[in-house]
N, C-alpha and C positions, 0 to 999 in steps of 0.2 A: 943433824941438831933438831933434837927433841928431850922433852920439849922445849919449847922458847915462848918466852913472856915481849912485847915490844912496848915500852911505855910513850905514849902519844903524850899531847897537849892536855887534853881532857877525857881521855877512853886508853884502854889496854886490850894491847892485840895478844889474844892467848889462845893457845889448841884447845880446840872444843873438846865435850867432854861428854860422856853419856846423860849425866845430868842435866845437859844444855838444851835435850829434846823437847822439853814444852815452851822456851825460850823460842827455839826456833821456828817450832811450828806457828809462834807469833808474827814471824816475818816469812817462811816460805808458803805457809797457810794462807796469807791474807792478801786477798787480788788486789788490795791497793796498792802494795809490793811488787808482785809479781806482775804488775798490768808492766813495769817496766824493767823485768828481769828477762830471760831467754830460755824461761821454761814458767808450766801454768803452775798455778798454784797445787801443795803437796797435802796429802790429809797426813795423819797422824805416822801409819807405817813407813809411807815414802820418806819422812823426817826424821826417823828413827834409823831407817835404814842410810839415808843420805848422812846422818853423824857418824853412826857408825865408821861407813866409808871412810868418809875423811880421816876420823883416827886412824884407820888402816894406816890408808895411804901416807901419812903424816911421817911416818914410823920407816918407810921403804928409803933402800941406800942403794942408787942416788934419789933423794927427794925429788918428784916432779911437782909438788904444787905446795905450795903455803896460802890454805883454806883457815883462816885466822877464826876466832869469835871476838868482834867487838865489844868489850865489857865496860859497864858505868863503873864509879866508882865503889858502887858495891859488888863488883864481880860479877855481877847479872850479866848475861848475853842481850845486848841491844841490836846487835848487828852481825856481820862477819864482813870480810876483806879477804880478796882471794888473790893472788897471783901465780896463774897456772906457766910454768916453763915452757916454751914452746921452740927452742931451738937452740942456735948459741947466742949465749949469752943473751934470750928473748925473752920476755913474759907478757901475757895478757890479764889485766888489770879488772876486777869484776867487785862489786861492793852493795851492800844493801843496808840500809837501815829501818827498825819498827816502826811502822808508822805513825805512831803512837811517841816516839821519839824525833819526828821530824822537826828540823828547821833551829837546831840548836848547834848546827857546827859537826856534829857528831862523823858524818859522811866524809866531811872535808878532812877531816884530823884522821879519821881511819885509814883514808886513800892515801892522804900523805904522809902517815906512819910506815905504812907499807912499802909505798913507792922508794922511800928513805931506805927502808930495810933493802931492796932490792937492789938499787944502785950502790947501797955502803956496805953491806954485807955479805951480797951474793954478786956482787961486780958486774951486773946486767948492763949492757952497754943501751937496750930499747925496751921499751915497755909503752903494750897500745890498750885501748880501750875500745869498745864496739858500744856505741849506746843509741838507745832511739831516738830519731829525729825530734818527740814531741816529749822529749823527757826534759824539762828546761833546766831544771835543778842538777840532775847530773850533768847537763853541760856545762853547767858554770862552777861543779866540781874541778871537771877535765881543765876549764880556763885558770882556776885557779893554781891550779896545779901546775899552769904553764904547759900544758900539752897543747902540741899544733893539731887543727884540723887536716887530715889527709883526702877525705873522699868520703863519698855516700857505698856502702856495701848495699847493692838492690838484694830484697827476697832474702835476706842473710838469715833472719831467723820464723821457723816457724812457733808460734804463741799464741795462746788464745784464742785458737782457733782458724788462724789468718798467717800472711808471711808479713815478716817487717823489713824496714830496710833497718840500717844501723850506719851510725856516722862514725867513722876512724878517725881516732884522735892519738897521739903517740908524743912520749919524749924521748931523748936522747941523753945518755950521762953526762954530757958536757952542757947540757942546757939545764940540769937541777940543780934546782935551789931548795933547801930544805925549810926557807924561811917563806917560799911561797906561800901564798892561803889567807 
Protein backbone atom coordinates (compact mmCIF):
# COMPACT_ATOMS: atom_id res chain seq x y z
CA UNK A 1 0.00 0.00 0.00
CA UNK A 2 1.91 2.99 -1.26
CA UNK A 3 1.34 5.85 -1.28
CA UNK A 4 -1.33 6.39 1.34
CA UNK A 5 -3.11 9.47 2.63
CA UNK A 6 -5.27 9.33 5.74
CA UNK A 7 -7.47 12.29 6.63
CA UNK A 8 -7.81 13.18 10.29
CA UNK A 9 -10.10 15.69 11.93
CA UNK A 10 -7.71 18.65 11.63
CA UNK A 11 -4.58 17.11 10.07
CA UNK A 12 -3.80 14.74 7.23
CA UNK A 13 -1.35 11.88 7.43
CA UNK A 14 0.54 11.37 4.18
CA UNK A 15 3.71 9.75 2.92
CA UNK A 16 6.87 11.73 3.54
CA UNK A 17 8.47 13.38 0.51
CA UNK A 18 12.00 14.57 -0.14
CA UNK A 19 10.78 18.18 -0.08
CA UNK A 20 9.73 17.67 3.58
CA UNK A 21 13.37 17.79 4.75
CA UNK A 22 13.34 21.44 5.90
CA UNK A 23 10.08 20.99 7.80
CA UNK A 24 11.35 17.70 9.26
CA UNK A 25 14.51 19.44 10.48
CA UNK A 26 12.32 21.93 12.38
CA UNK A 27 10.98 18.89 14.28
CA UNK A 28 13.88 16.45 14.71
CA UNK A 29 16.49 19.20 14.94
CA UNK A 30 14.72 20.99 17.78
CA UNK A 31 15.84 20.08 21.31
CA UNK A 32 12.41 21.13 22.64
CA UNK A 33 10.91 18.25 20.62
CA UNK A 34 13.65 15.63 20.81
CA UNK A 35 13.90 15.84 24.60
CA UNK A 36 10.76 13.68 24.51
CA UNK A 37 11.83 11.33 21.69
CA UNK A 38 14.01 8.21 21.67
CA UNK A 39 16.80 9.94 19.72
CA UNK A 40 18.91 13.08 20.00
CA UNK A 41 18.39 16.12 17.78
CA UNK A 42 19.49 15.56 14.20
CA UNK A 43 21.36 17.83 11.82
CA UNK A 44 20.37 18.52 8.21
CA UNK A 45 22.28 15.56 6.74
CA UNK A 46 20.80 13.13 9.27
CA UNK A 47 17.32 14.54 8.66
CA UNK A 48 17.65 14.12 4.88
CA UNK A 49 18.86 10.53 5.45
CA UNK A 50 15.87 9.92 7.77
CA UNK A 51 13.42 11.16 5.11
CA UNK A 52 15.10 9.15 2.34
CA UNK A 53 15.09 6.00 4.48
CA UNK A 54 11.44 6.51 5.35
CA UNK A 55 10.51 6.87 1.67
CA UNK A 56 12.46 3.71 0.79
CA UNK A 57 10.95 1.65 3.63
CA UNK A 58 7.45 2.85 2.75
CA UNK A 59 7.75 1.08 -0.58
CA UNK A 60 8.80 -2.30 0.84
CA UNK A 61 6.47 -5.23 0.35
CA UNK A 62 5.51 -6.24 2.92
CA UNK A 63 5.59 -2.85 4.55
CA UNK A 64 7.18 -2.87 8.02
CA UNK A 65 6.27 0.64 9.13
CA UNK A 66 3.91 3.47 8.47
CA UNK A 67 6.04 6.56 9.15
CA UNK A 68 3.85 9.39 7.91
CA UNK A 69 4.05 13.15 7.78
CA UNK A 70 1.47 15.06 9.81
CA UNK A 71 0.37 17.76 7.40
CA UNK A 72 -1.63 20.89 8.14
CA UNK A 73 -4.33 22.36 5.92
CA UNK A 74 -1.66 23.75 3.55
CA UNK A 75 -0.04 20.27 3.21
CA UNK A 76 3.02 21.47 5.13
CA UNK A 77 4.66 18.87 7.39
CA UNK A 78 4.23 19.89 11.03
CA UNK A 79 5.00 16.52 12.62
CA UNK A 80 5.07 12.80 12.10
CA UNK A 81 3.19 9.73 13.26
CA UNK A 82 4.52 6.20 13.06
CA UNK A 83 3.33 2.66 13.47
CA UNK A 84 6.26 0.26 13.51
CA UNK A 85 5.00 -3.27 12.93
CA UNK A 86 6.52 -5.48 15.62
CA UNK A 87 5.07 -8.92 15.23
CA UNK A 88 1.84 -10.72 14.67
CA UNK A 89 -0.85 -7.99 14.50
CA UNK A 90 1.16 -5.65 16.75
CA UNK A 91 2.76 -2.24 16.35
CA UNK A 92 4.58 0.47 18.27
CA UNK A 93 3.14 3.98 18.09
CA UNK A 94 5.25 7.12 17.91
CA UNK A 95 4.47 10.74 17.11
CA UNK A 96 5.92 14.22 17.34
CA UNK A 97 4.71 17.69 16.48
CA UNK A 98 6.81 20.78 15.80
CA UNK A 99 7.12 22.85 18.99
CA UNK A 100 5.65 25.84 17.13
CA UNK A 101 2.44 23.82 16.69
CA UNK A 102 2.04 22.44 20.22
CA UNK A 103 -1.21 22.96 22.08
CA UNK A 104 -3.64 22.69 19.15
CA UNK A 105 -4.60 19.01 19.39
CA UNK A 106 -2.47 17.96 16.41
CA UNK A 107 -0.69 15.15 18.29
CA UNK A 108 -3.97 13.73 19.53
CA UNK A 109 -5.51 13.88 16.06
CA UNK A 110 -2.43 12.36 14.41
CA UNK A 111 -2.21 9.55 16.98
CA UNK A 112 -5.95 8.87 16.81
CA UNK A 113 -5.84 8.79 13.01
CA UNK A 114 -2.91 6.38 12.73
CA UNK A 115 -4.20 4.12 15.53
CA UNK A 116 -7.59 3.95 13.82
CA UNK A 117 -5.84 3.05 10.56
CA UNK A 118 -3.86 0.37 12.38
CA UNK A 119 -6.93 -1.30 13.80
CA UNK A 120 -9.35 -0.80 10.91
CA UNK A 121 -7.12 -1.19 7.85
CA UNK A 122 -4.09 -3.14 9.06
CA UNK A 123 -6.20 -5.36 11.34
CA UNK A 124 -3.79 -4.97 14.24
CA UNK A 125 -4.67 -6.48 17.60
CA UNK A 126 -2.32 -4.50 19.87
CA UNK A 127 -0.66 -1.08 19.68
CA UNK A 128 1.85 0.06 22.28
CA UNK A 129 3.55 3.35 23.08
CA UNK A 130 6.64 3.93 25.20
CA UNK A 131 6.51 7.44 26.69
CA UNK A 132 9.00 9.32 28.82
CA UNK A 133 7.58 9.59 32.36
CA UNK A 134 8.02 13.40 32.39
CA UNK A 135 6.20 13.88 29.08
CA UNK A 136 2.83 14.94 30.50
CA UNK A 137 1.47 16.04 27.11
CA UNK A 138 2.15 12.67 25.49
CA UNK A 139 0.77 10.78 28.49
CA UNK A 140 -2.40 12.86 28.09
CA UNK A 141 -2.59 11.88 24.40
CA UNK A 142 -2.31 8.20 25.33
CA UNK A 143 -5.02 8.65 27.95
CA UNK A 144 -7.32 10.38 25.43
CA UNK A 145 -6.83 7.44 23.07
CA UNK A 146 -7.97 5.05 25.79
CA UNK A 147 -4.55 3.43 26.20
CA UNK A 148 -3.93 1.50 29.39
CA UNK A 149 -0.76 1.99 31.43
CA UNK A 150 1.06 -1.33 31.67
CA UNK A 151 4.22 -0.44 33.54
CA UNK A 152 7.60 1.24 33.53
CA UNK A 153 10.54 0.15 31.38
CA UNK A 154 13.65 1.06 33.36
CA UNK A 155 16.58 2.64 31.49
CA UNK A 156 14.70 1.95 28.28
CA UNK A 157 16.20 4.68 26.05
CA UNK A 158 19.62 6.33 25.93
CA UNK A 159 19.07 9.87 24.69
CA UNK A 160 20.45 13.32 25.41
CA UNK A 161 23.44 11.76 27.18
CA UNK A 162 21.49 9.75 29.75
CA UNK A 163 19.34 6.69 30.23
CA UNK A 164 15.62 7.36 30.48
CA UNK A 165 12.75 5.22 31.66
CA UNK A 166 9.63 4.81 29.55
CA UNK A 167 6.04 4.25 30.57
CA UNK A 168 4.52 1.46 28.52
CA UNK A 169 0.94 1.99 27.38
CA UNK A 170 -1.19 -0.13 25.10
CA UNK A 171 -4.58 -0.49 23.56
CA UNK A 172 -6.18 -3.59 22.08
CA UNK A 173 -8.47 -3.71 19.07
CA UNK A 174 -11.60 -4.59 21.11
CA UNK A 175 -10.98 -1.53 23.32
CA UNK A 176 -10.56 0.94 20.45
CA UNK A 177 -13.05 3.65 19.69
CA UNK A 178 -12.13 6.22 17.04
CA UNK A 179 -14.42 8.62 18.89
CA UNK A 180 -12.02 8.77 21.86
CA UNK A 181 -10.11 11.96 22.48
